[in-house]
All heavy atoms as an XYZ file, in Angstrom:
694
protein
N      81.358    -32.148    -59.721
C      81.058    -33.528    -60.060
C      80.642    -33.641    -61.529
O      80.982    -34.598    -62.193
C      79.965    -34.033    -59.126
C      79.668    -35.479    -59.307
S      81.050    -36.470    -58.781
C      80.387    -38.080    -58.895
N      79.893    -32.650    -61.993
C      79.443    -32.697    -63.385
C      80.643    -32.600    -64.323
O      80.751    -33.342    -65.289
C      78.430    -31.575    -63.666
C      77.109    -31.903    -62.969
C      78.196    -31.403    -65.146
C      76.102    -30.804    -63.046
N      81.587    -31.710    -64.011
C      82.761    -31.566    -64.857
C      83.646    -32.804    -64.749
O      84.269    -33.216    -65.722
C      83.542    -30.322    -64.448
C      84.666    -30.001    -65.385
C      85.290    -28.676    -65.049
C      86.354    -28.355    -66.055
N      86.982    -27.078    -65.797
N      83.696    -33.406    -63.573
C      84.527    -34.575    -63.351
C      84.069    -35.756    -64.200
O      84.866    -36.510    -64.709
C      84.494    -34.945    -61.864
C      85.441    -36.021    -61.393
C      86.876    -35.535    -61.532
C      85.163    -36.357    -59.953
N      82.770    -35.922    -64.389
C      82.229    -37.040    -65.159
C      81.974    -36.699    -66.625
O      81.368    -37.474    -67.345
C      80.934    -37.532    -64.531
C      81.067    -38.194    -63.180
C      79.695    -38.554    -62.647
C      81.920    -39.430    -63.268
N      82.409    -35.530    -67.077
C      82.229    -35.098    -68.464
C      80.752    -35.018    -68.850
O      80.332    -35.532    -69.883
C      82.946    -36.030    -69.431
C      84.421    -36.164    -69.219
C      84.989    -37.124    -70.241
C      86.424    -37.416    -70.001
N      86.963    -38.370    -70.959
N      79.955    -34.370    -68.012
C      78.527    -34.284    -68.281
C      78.074    -32.866    -68.641
O      76.887    -32.582    -68.629
C      77.733    -34.763    -67.059
C      77.927    -36.221    -66.688
C      77.171    -36.535    -65.413
C      77.456    -37.115    -67.803
N      79.008    -31.983    -68.979
C      78.620    -30.618    -69.300
C      77.684    -30.566    -70.507
O      76.720    -29.809    -70.520
C      79.840    -29.740    -69.613
C      80.788    -29.581    -68.481
C      81.960    -30.518    -68.604
O      81.886    -31.542    -69.272
N      83.054    -30.196    -67.960
N      77.966    -31.385    -71.516
C      77.142    -31.365    -72.725
C      75.734    -31.873    -72.436
O      74.756    -31.361    -72.987
C      77.788    -32.198    -73.819
C      79.082    -31.608    -74.317
C      79.741    -32.500    -75.336
C      81.106    -31.959    -75.707
N      81.847    -32.888    -76.548
N      75.613    -32.850    -71.572
C      74.294    -33.370    -71.224
C      73.474    -32.314    -70.494
O      72.277    -32.145    -70.767
C      74.432    -34.628    -70.361
N      74.106    -31.592    -69.595
C      73.404    -30.522    -68.872
C      73.009    -29.420    -69.849
O      71.901    -28.871    -69.764
C      74.281    -29.980    -67.727
C      73.668    -28.750    -67.094
C      74.510    -31.053    -66.683
N      73.889    -29.103    -70.792
C      73.585    -28.086    -71.795
C      72.377    -28.489    -72.647
O      71.503    -27.674    -72.921
C      74.814    -27.865    -72.681
C      74.646    -26.800    -73.710
C      74.485    -25.473    -73.347
C      74.640    -27.118    -75.056
C      74.327    -24.491    -74.294
C      74.479    -26.146    -76.018
C      74.326    -24.824    -75.635
N      72.291    -29.755    -73.031
C      71.163    -30.239    -73.834
C      69.873    -30.191    -73.015
O      68.810    -29.812    -73.523
C      71.445    -31.665    -74.363
C      70.219    -32.277    -74.993
C      72.577    -31.630    -75.371
N      69.950    -30.535    -71.731
C      68.761    -30.454    -70.869
C      68.281    -29.014    -70.718
O      67.076    -28.747    -70.748
C      69.056    -31.053    -69.499
C      69.138    -32.567    -69.428
C      69.639    -33.011    -68.066
C      67.796    -33.187    -69.721
N      69.222    -28.087    -70.569
C      68.845    -26.677    -70.459
C      68.203    -26.194    -71.755
O      67.206    -25.454    -71.729
C      70.067    -25.824    -70.083
C      70.482    -26.137    -68.642
C      69.795    -24.336    -70.247
C      71.801    -25.530    -68.229
N      68.744    -26.611    -72.901
C      68.118    -26.252    -74.183
C      66.706    -26.815    -74.289
O      65.801    -26.165    -74.828
C      68.960    -26.760    -75.347
C      70.199    -25.950    -75.696
C      70.967    -26.626    -76.824
C      69.807    -24.552    -76.103
N      66.493    -28.028    -73.775
C      65.157    -28.619    -73.784
C      64.174    -27.822    -72.951
O      63.041    -27.578    -73.366
N      64.618    -27.386    -71.781
C      63.742    -26.587    -70.913
C      63.449    -25.236    -71.556
O      62.297    -24.762    -71.534
C      64.381    -26.427    -69.513
C      63.618    -25.422    -68.678
C      64.438    -27.767    -68.805
N      64.471    -24.613    -72.140
C      64.251    -23.318    -72.788
C      63.313    -23.428    -73.988
O      62.477    -22.541    -74.213
C      65.587    -22.706    -73.210
C      66.486    -22.217    -72.071
C      67.806    -21.719    -72.630
C      65.794    -21.151    -71.256
N      63.443    -24.496    -74.753
C      62.536    -24.648    -75.892
C      61.108    -24.944    -75.423
O      60.150    -24.541    -76.081
C      63.044    -25.721    -76.852
O      63.082    -26.969    -76.217
N      60.960    -25.613    -74.269
C      59.613    -25.827    -73.745
C      58.999    -24.511    -73.259
O      57.803    -24.269    -73.460
C      59.628    -26.838    -72.601
C      58.257    -27.188    -72.114
C      57.417    -27.979    -72.880
C      57.790    -26.708    -70.900
C      56.150    -28.294    -72.446
C      56.518    -27.023    -70.466
C      55.693    -27.820    -71.232
N      59.819    -23.646    -72.667
C      59.327    -22.325    -72.252
C      58.909    -21.518    -73.480
O      57.859    -20.854    -73.468
C      60.403    -21.592    -71.428
C      60.587    -22.294    -70.080
C      60.042    -20.137    -71.220
C      61.786    -21.806    -69.289
N      59.712    -21.596    -74.548
C      59.352    -20.899    -75.786
C      58.052    -21.455    -76.355
O      57.212    -20.701    -76.858
C      60.483    -21.020    -76.802
N      57.865    -22.770    -76.254
C      56.615    -23.378    -76.719
C      55.424    -22.829    -75.943
O      54.387    -22.499    -76.535
C      56.674    -24.900    -76.582
C      55.316    -25.540    -76.466
C      54.467    -25.628    -77.565
C      54.854    -26.028    -75.244
C      53.211    -26.188    -77.453
C      53.606    -26.596    -75.131
C      52.778    -26.664    -76.235
O      51.535    -27.217    -76.125
N      55.561    -22.759    -74.610
C      54.438    -22.274    -73.796
C      54.085    -20.828    -74.148
O      52.905    -20.463    -74.188
C      54.780    -22.383    -72.311
C      54.849    -23.802    -71.795
C      53.561    -24.542    -72.015
C      52.698    -24.500    -70.807
N      51.467    -25.278    -70.953
N      55.094    -20.011    -74.415
C      54.838    -18.612    -74.785
C      54.151    -18.539    -76.143
O      53.157    -17.813    -76.316
C      56.159    -17.815    -74.793
C      56.692    -17.685    -73.368
C      55.967    -16.447    -75.434
C      58.092    -17.132    -73.282
N      54.651    -19.303    -77.117
C      54.053    -19.276    -78.447
C      52.664    -19.897    -78.452
O      51.775    -19.448    -79.190
C      54.956    -19.988    -79.452
C      56.283    -19.295    -79.761
C      57.125    -20.155    -80.681
C      56.042    -17.922    -80.355
N      52.444    -20.904    -77.619
C      51.129    -21.536    -77.539
C      50.102    -20.592    -76.926
O      48.938    -20.586    -77.335
C      51.222    -22.826    -76.718
C      49.951    -23.644    -76.800
O      49.422    -23.802    -77.921
O      49.486    -24.129    -75.735
N      50.542    -19.790    -75.965
C      49.626    -18.814    -75.367
C      49.216    -17.753    -76.388
O      48.101    -17.228    -76.329
C      50.275    -18.158    -74.159
N      50.112    -17.453    -77.321
C      49.801    -16.482    -78.373
C      49.191    -17.135    -79.604
O      49.020    -16.484    -80.627
C      51.066    -15.721    -78.776
C      51.566    -14.841    -77.655
O      50.782    -14.318    -76.875
N      52.871    -14.695    -77.563
N      48.895    -18.438    -79.529
C      48.233    -19.208    -80.576
C      49.004    -19.180    -81.902
O      48.423    -18.983    -82.970
C      46.801    -18.733    -80.759
C      45.948    -18.930    -79.514
C      44.535    -18.408    -79.671
O      44.183    -17.913    -80.762
O      43.800    -18.500    -78.680
N      50.304    -19.393    -81.826
C      51.136    -19.493    -83.023
C      51.020    -20.924    -83.545
O      51.071    -21.891    -82.786
C      52.609    -19.148    -82.702
C      53.505    -19.355    -83.910
C      52.703    -17.718    -82.190
N      50.864    -21.083    -84.851
C      50.570    -22.404    -85.413
C      51.746    -23.380    -85.319
O      51.548    -24.579    -85.194
C      50.150    -22.258    -86.881
O      51.205    -21.692    -87.625
N      52.972    -22.926    -85.357
C      54.126    -23.822    -85.337
C      54.671    -24.098    -83.950
O      55.775    -24.625    -83.806
N      53.923    -23.776    -82.921
C      54.417    -23.913    -81.549
C      54.622    -25.371    -81.153
O      55.522    -25.688    -80.378
C      53.453    -23.243    -80.578
N      53.830    -26.254    -81.687
C      53.933    -27.646    -81.263
C      55.244    -28.294    -81.705
O      55.688    -29.268    -81.125
C      52.748    -28.465    -81.735
C      52.702    -28.700    -83.201
C      51.484    -29.469    -83.547
N      51.745    -30.262    -84.733
C      50.843    -30.940    -85.358
N      49.618    -30.960    -84.893
N      51.151    -31.625    -86.423
N      55.901    -27.738    -82.731
C      57.195    -28.265    -83.135
C      58.257    -27.973    -82.074
O      59.178    -28.759    -81.871
C      57.611    -27.696    -84.494
C      56.670    -28.125    -85.591
C      55.862    -27.207    -86.237
C      56.584    -29.458    -85.948
C      54.990    -27.601    -87.241
C      55.717    -29.873    -86.950
C      54.917    -28.942    -87.583
O      54.050    -29.353    -88.555
N      58.122    -26.851    -81.397
C      59.022    -26.563    -80.285
C      58.784    -27.525    -79.127
O      59.718    -27.900    -78.424
C      58.843    -25.124    -79.805
C      59.664    -24.078    -80.546
C      59.333    -22.685    -80.056
C      61.136    -24.338    -80.406
N      57.538    -27.931    -78.933
C      57.245    -28.903    -77.887
C      57.895    -30.251    -78.217
O      58.463    -30.907    -77.345
C      55.744    -29.074    -77.720
C      55.380    -30.017    -76.600
C      53.889    -30.243    -76.496
O      53.145    -30.026    -77.467
N      53.440    -30.666    -75.342
N      57.826    -30.647    -79.466
C      58.475    -31.897    -79.871
C      59.992    -31.793    -79.716
O      60.641    -32.733    -79.237
C      58.118    -32.240    -81.313
C      56.702    -32.720    -81.485
S      56.401    -33.302    -83.153
C      55.788    -31.818    -83.916
N      60.563    -30.657    -80.103
C      61.992    -30.445    -79.954
C      62.399    -30.505    -78.481
O      63.412    -31.121    -78.131
C      62.402    -29.101    -80.556
C      63.871    -28.717    -80.396
C      64.750    -29.661    -81.205
C      64.083    -27.284    -80.805
N      61.590    -29.907    -77.619
C      61.881    -29.933    -76.185
C      61.882    -31.363    -75.655
O      62.768    -31.743    -74.882
C      60.861    -29.083    -75.429
N      60.933    -32.157    -76.069
C      60.869    -33.544    -75.620
C      62.064    -34.351    -76.080
O      62.653    -35.122    -75.309
N      62.455    -34.157    -77.324
C      63.604    -34.891    -77.859
C      64.884    -34.474    -77.138
O      65.704    -35.317    -76.761
C      63.720    -34.662    -79.386
C      65.047    -35.163    -79.918
C      62.571    -35.338    -80.098
N      65.060    -33.172    -76.906
C      66.260    -32.701    -76.224
C      66.347    -33.214    -74.788
O      67.422    -33.589    -74.316
C      66.317    -31.172    -76.246
C      66.630    -30.534    -77.592
C      66.532    -29.019    -77.500
C      68.003    -30.947    -78.084
N      65.223    -33.242    -74.092
C      65.225    -33.741    -72.712
C      65.542    -35.239    -72.691
O      66.306    -35.716    -71.837
C      63.886    -33.427    -72.014
C      63.767    -34.176    -70.703
C      63.759    -31.937    -71.776
N      64.990    -35.988    -73.632
C      65.294    -37.422    -73.676
C      66.766    -37.668    -73.993
O      67.415    -38.520    -73.378
C      64.405    -38.120    -74.710
C      62.975    -38.298    -74.249
S      62.001    -39.307    -75.362
C      61.672    -38.161    -76.681
N      67.315    -36.926    -74.949
C      68.732    -37.088    -75.294
C      69.607    -36.712    -74.106
O      70.576    -37.416    -73.784
C      69.081    -36.247    -76.539
C      68.431    -36.849    -77.779
C      70.589    -36.137    -76.726
C      68.549    -35.984    -79.014
N      69.280    -35.624    -73.432
C      70.058    -35.209    -72.263
C      70.010    -36.224    -71.139
O      71.019    -36.490    -70.484
N      68.844    -36.813    -70.912
C      68.717    -37.809    -69.855
C      69.507    -39.069    -70.194
O      70.178    -39.644    -69.319
C      67.245    -38.151    -69.648
N      69.451    -39.497    -71.438
C      70.235    -40.671    -71.835
C      71.731    -40.384    -71.785
O      72.526    -41.252    -71.419
C      69.828    -41.124    -73.239
C      68.436    -41.746    -73.341
C      68.087    -42.005    -74.792
C      68.352    -43.015    -72.526
N      72.111    -39.166    -72.114
C      73.511    -38.784    -72.077
C      74.028    -38.769    -70.636
O      75.197    -39.041    -70.371
C      73.682    -37.415    -72.693
C      75.017    -37.146    -73.316
C      76.198    -37.755    -73.031
C      75.282    -36.208    -74.340
N      77.183    -37.233    -73.805
C      76.658    -36.276    -74.621
C      74.509    -35.300    -75.033
C      77.264    -35.477    -75.568
C      75.106    -34.511    -75.977
C      76.473    -34.607    -76.244
N      73.154    -38.445    -69.678
C      73.540    -38.483    -68.262
C      73.812    -39.913    -67.800
O      74.611    -40.139    -66.905
C      72.437    -37.888    -67.383
C      72.329    -36.416    -67.462
S      73.391    -35.672    -66.276
C      72.655    -34.082    -66.138
N      73.140    -40.877    -68.406
C      73.336    -42.271    -68.023
C      74.579    -42.891    -68.650
O      75.015    -43.963    -68.225
C      72.117    -43.103    -68.436
C      70.838    -42.850    -67.657
C      69.711    -43.644    -68.262
C      71.025    -43.198    -66.198
N      75.163    -42.247    -69.636
C      76.296    -42.802    -70.381
C      77.453    -43.245    -69.485
O      77.948    -44.367    -69.632
C      76.773    -41.798    -71.426
C      77.966    -42.270    -72.207
C      77.808    -43.161    -73.258
C      79.253    -41.847    -71.890
C      78.899    -43.614    -73.980
C      80.347    -42.296    -72.597
C      80.159    -43.178    -73.640
O      81.240    -43.620    -74.337
N      77.923    -42.419    -68.527
C      79.057    -42.876    -67.703
C      78.707    -44.070    -66.827
O      79.565    -44.893    -66.511
C      79.404    -41.675    -66.829
C      78.724    -40.529    -67.421
C      77.591    -41.037    -68.235
N      77.471    -44.201    -66.443
C      77.067    -45.311    -65.578
C      76.949    -46.598    -66.385
O      77.418    -47.655    -65.968
C      75.727    -44.980    -64.889
C      75.901    -43.752    -64.001
C      75.221    -46.167    -64.091
C      74.611    -43.184    -63.489
N      76.358    -46.511    -67.555
C      76.133    -47.704    -68.372
C      77.448    -48.264    -68.912
O      77.646    -49.475    -68.939
C      75.160    -47.387    -69.531
C      75.053    -48.545    -70.496
C      73.787    -47.028    -68.977
N      78.357    -47.379    -69.314
C      79.598    -47.826    -69.925
C      80.791    -47.751    -68.976
O      81.927    -47.583    -69.399
C      79.880    -47.019    -71.199
C      78.871    -47.269    -72.269
C      77.895    -46.328    -72.552
C      78.882    -48.445    -72.976
C      76.947    -46.557    -73.541
C      77.943    -48.687    -73.968
C      76.979    -47.739    -74.244
N      80.547    -47.876    -67.678
C      81.633    -47.871    -66.698
C      82.446    -49.158    -66.826
O      81.907    -50.230    -67.098
C      81.061    -47.744    -65.296
N      83.742    -49.043    -66.629
C      84.611    -50.218    -66.700
C      84.511    -50.990    -65.396
O      84.437    -50.410    -64.322
C      86.053    -49.792    -66.936
C      86.279    -49.151    -68.274
C      87.731    -48.789    -68.453
C      87.940    -48.126    -69.802
N      89.311    -47.680    -69.985
N      84.527    -52.316    -65.482
C      84.464    -53.147    -64.289
C      85.852    -53.690    -63.982
O      86.568    -54.138    -64.870
C      83.482    -54.291    -64.482
C      82.065    -53.795    -64.627
C      81.076    -54.886    -64.497
C      79.696    -54.265    -64.583
N      78.655    -55.166    -64.245
N      86.207    -53.650    -62.702
C      87.510    -54.187    -62.316
C      87.396    -55.681    -62.032
O      86.372    -56.299    -62.300
C      88.068    -53.431    -61.105
C      87.152    -53.506    -59.893
O      86.130    -54.204    -59.957
O      87.487    -52.874    -58.868
N      88.441    -56.276    -61.509
C      88.476    -57.723    -61.292
C      87.419    -58.234    -60.322
O      86.956    -59.365    -60.422
N      87.010    -57.390    -59.368
C      85.998    -57.799    -58.386
C      84.576    -57.603    -58.888
O      83.628    -57.947    -58.199
C      86.183    -57.007    -57.088
C      87.524    -57.295    -56.434
O      88.038    -58.414    -56.616
O      88.042    -56.394    -55.751
N      84.416    -57.028    -60.046
C      83.087    -56.778    -60.591
C      82.536    -55.419    -60.216
O      81.396    -55.095    -60.519
N      83.342    -54.601    -59.532
C      82.910    -53.258    -59.153
C      83.103    -52.306    -60.332
O      84.097    -52.390    -61.048
C      83.708    -52.755    -57.953
C      83.488    -53.616    -56.742
O      82.419    -54.184    -56.557
N      84.503    -53.726    -55.906
N      82.161    -51.410    -60.509
C      82.239    -50.451    -61.611
C      83.213    -49.339    -61.260
O      83.220    -48.823    -60.151
C      80.868    -49.870    -61.904
N      84.032    -48.987    -62.220
C      84.980    -47.888    -62.056
C      84.641    -46.853    -63.115
O      84.855    -47.071    -64.307
C      86.403    -48.388    -62.244
C      87.435    -47.305    -62.169
C      88.829    -47.825    -62.474
O      89.035    -49.042    -62.448
O      89.689    -46.990    -62.758
N      84.092    -45.732    -62.688
C      83.685    -44.694    -63.622
C      84.913    -43.897    -64.022
O      85.647    -43.384    -63.180
C      82.612    -43.786    -63.008
C      81.361    -44.605    -62.712
C      82.285    -42.631    -63.928
C      80.260    -43.829    -62.050
N      85.158    -43.797    -65.312
C      86.308    -43.071    -65.829
C      85.977    -41.589    -65.808
O      84.963    -41.156    -66.343
C      86.644    -43.534    -67.263
C      87.814    -42.756    -67.807
C      86.907    -45.016    -67.276
N      86.844    -40.813    -65.161
C      86.614    -39.374    -65.046
C      87.601    -38.620    -65.918
O      88.524    -39.195    -66.491
C      86.773    -38.925    -63.586
O      88.085    -39.279    -63.140
C      85.752    -39.588    -62.697
N      87.411    -37.343    -66.011
C      88.272    -36.486    -66.815
C      89.615    -36.322    -66.107
O      89.667    -35.831    -64.978
C      87.606    -35.129    -66.998
C      88.291    -34.262    -68.032
O      89.308    -34.717    -68.597
O      87.810    -33.150    -68.274
N      90.724    -36.730    -66.721
C      92.023    -36.666    -66.037
C      92.555    -35.249    -65.869
O      93.464    -35.028    -65.082
C      92.944    -37.488    -66.931
C      92.314    -37.453    -68.260
C      90.829    -37.336    -68.029
N      92.004    -34.276    -66.572
C      92.503    -32.913    -66.461
C      91.932    -32.175    -65.259
O      92.421    -31.120    -64.895
C      92.174    -32.121    -67.734
O      90.741    -32.082    -67.910
C      92.821    -32.760    -68.950
N      90.883    -32.718    -64.636
C      90.259    -32.070    -63.483
C      90.963    -32.524    -62.221
O      91.118    -33.716    -61.970
C      88.753    -32.411    -63.410
C      88.128    -31.782    -62.190
C      88.057    -31.955    -64.666
N      91.412    -31.554    -61.413
C      92.088    -31.894    -60.172
C      91.065    -32.196    -59.083
O      90.105    -31.462    -58.904
C      92.981    -30.744    -59.731
C      94.168    -30.504    -60.647
C      95.083    -29.422    -60.126
O      95.071    -29.165    -58.911
O      95.794    -28.840    -60.940
N      91.306    -33.273    -58.356
C      90.433    -33.657    -57.256
C      91.075    -33.166    -55.964
O      92.239    -33.470    -55.697
C      90.237    -35.182    -57.205
C      89.642    -35.668    -58.516
C      89.356    -35.573    -56.033
C      89.589    -37.162    -58.642
N      90.338    -32.389    -55.147
C      90.937    -31.895    -53.913
C      91.244    -33.051    -52.957
O      90.468    -33.993    -52.838
C      89.867    -30.961    -53.336
C      88.611    -31.336    -54.006
C      88.988    -31.934    -55.329
N      92.372    -32.940    -52.289
C      92.805    -33.980    -51.373
C      92.216    -33.694    -49.992
O      92.355    -32.592    -49.460
C      94.335    -34.015    -51.316
C      94.846    -35.268    -50.667
O      94.075    -36.061    -50.146
N      96.153    -35.437    -50.691
N      91.564    -34.667    -49.373
C      90.941    -34.488    -48.068
C      91.970    -34.308    -46.961
O      91.708    -33.650    -45.970
C      90.041    -35.687    -47.737
C      88.828    -35.755    -48.634
O      88.465    -34.702    -49.193
O      88.256    -36.846    -48.782
N      93.166    -34.871    -47.108
C      94.184    -34.777    -46.081
C      94.657    -33.338    -45.900
O      94.961    -32.913    -44.796
C      95.359    -35.686    -46.423
C      95.007    -37.156    -46.388
C      96.165    -38.029    -46.839
O      97.272    -37.503    -47.023
O      95.935    -39.242    -46.991
N      94.724    -32.573    -46.977
C      95.138    -31.176    -46.876
C      94.137    -30.372    -46.059
O      94.516    -29.491    -45.297
C      95.283    -30.556    -48.263
C      96.426    -31.168    -49.054
O      97.326    -31.754    -48.418
O      96.403    -31.069    -50.293
N      92.850    -30.652    -46.206
C      91.825    -29.953    -45.452
C      91.932    -30.279    -43.961
O      91.752    -29.405    -43.109
C      90.431    -30.305    -45.966
C      90.203    -29.835    -47.390
O      90.901    -28.874    -47.804
O      89.351    -30.419    -48.085
N      92.216    -31.524    -43.616
C      92.331    -31.912    -42.215
C      93.539    -31.273    -41.563
O      93.484    -30.844    -40.420
C      92.429    -33.437    -42.105
C      91.148    -34.144    -42.469
C      91.316    -35.644    -42.403
C      90.055    -36.332    -42.881
N      90.222    -37.807    -42.918
N      94.660    -31.154    -42.276
C      95.857    -30.523    -41.740
C      95.617    -29.032    -41.482
O      96.078    -28.484    -40.491
C      97.032    -30.694    -42.689
C      97.558    -32.103    -42.740
C      98.709    -32.198    -43.711
C      99.181    -33.637    -43.862
N     100.243    -33.755    -44.869
N      94.892    -28.383    -42.365
C      94.635    -26.959    -42.203
C      93.758    -26.691    -40.994
O      93.903    -25.696    -40.303
C      93.986    -26.410    -43.459
N      92.836    -27.587    -40.680
C      91.938    -27.417    -39.548
C      92.693    -27.611    -38.239
O      92.491    -26.887    -37.273
C      90.751    -28.394    -39.642
C      89.931    -28.370    -38.380
C      89.903    -28.056    -40.846
N      93.594    -28.602    -38.181
C      94.317    -28.884    -36.935
C      95.396    -27.854    -36.642
O      95.774    -27.675    -35.503
C      94.964    -30.286    -37.005
O      95.826    -30.353    -38.139
C      93.895    -31.363    -37.091
N      95.911    -27.161    -37.646
C      96.978    -26.162    -37.405
C      96.436    -24.897    -36.939
O      95.821    -24.263    -36.521
C      97.760    -25.908    -38.696
C      98.539    -27.094    -39.133
C      99.266    -26.846    -40.442
O      99.110    -25.752    -41.028
O      99.960    -27.744    -40.919
């Protein structure tokens, strides 16, 4: 689902935010003076990642009925449910 909605970069930014917060906690425990800059970086990265996750929802195209149609990555193949049902019955 993440690859289908083109959210890999958002997940990557969130992971970087968590890793920088872990680095902050380690440096803060050792009383390093510049540790708080890593905390600020972690906060900014988490906020950017969270906003990036909302991008497909906020900018979804609306069809004639007013329903949102989320544009997905056309290169990703979506498995067909009918093939799974045929395999089970055979």
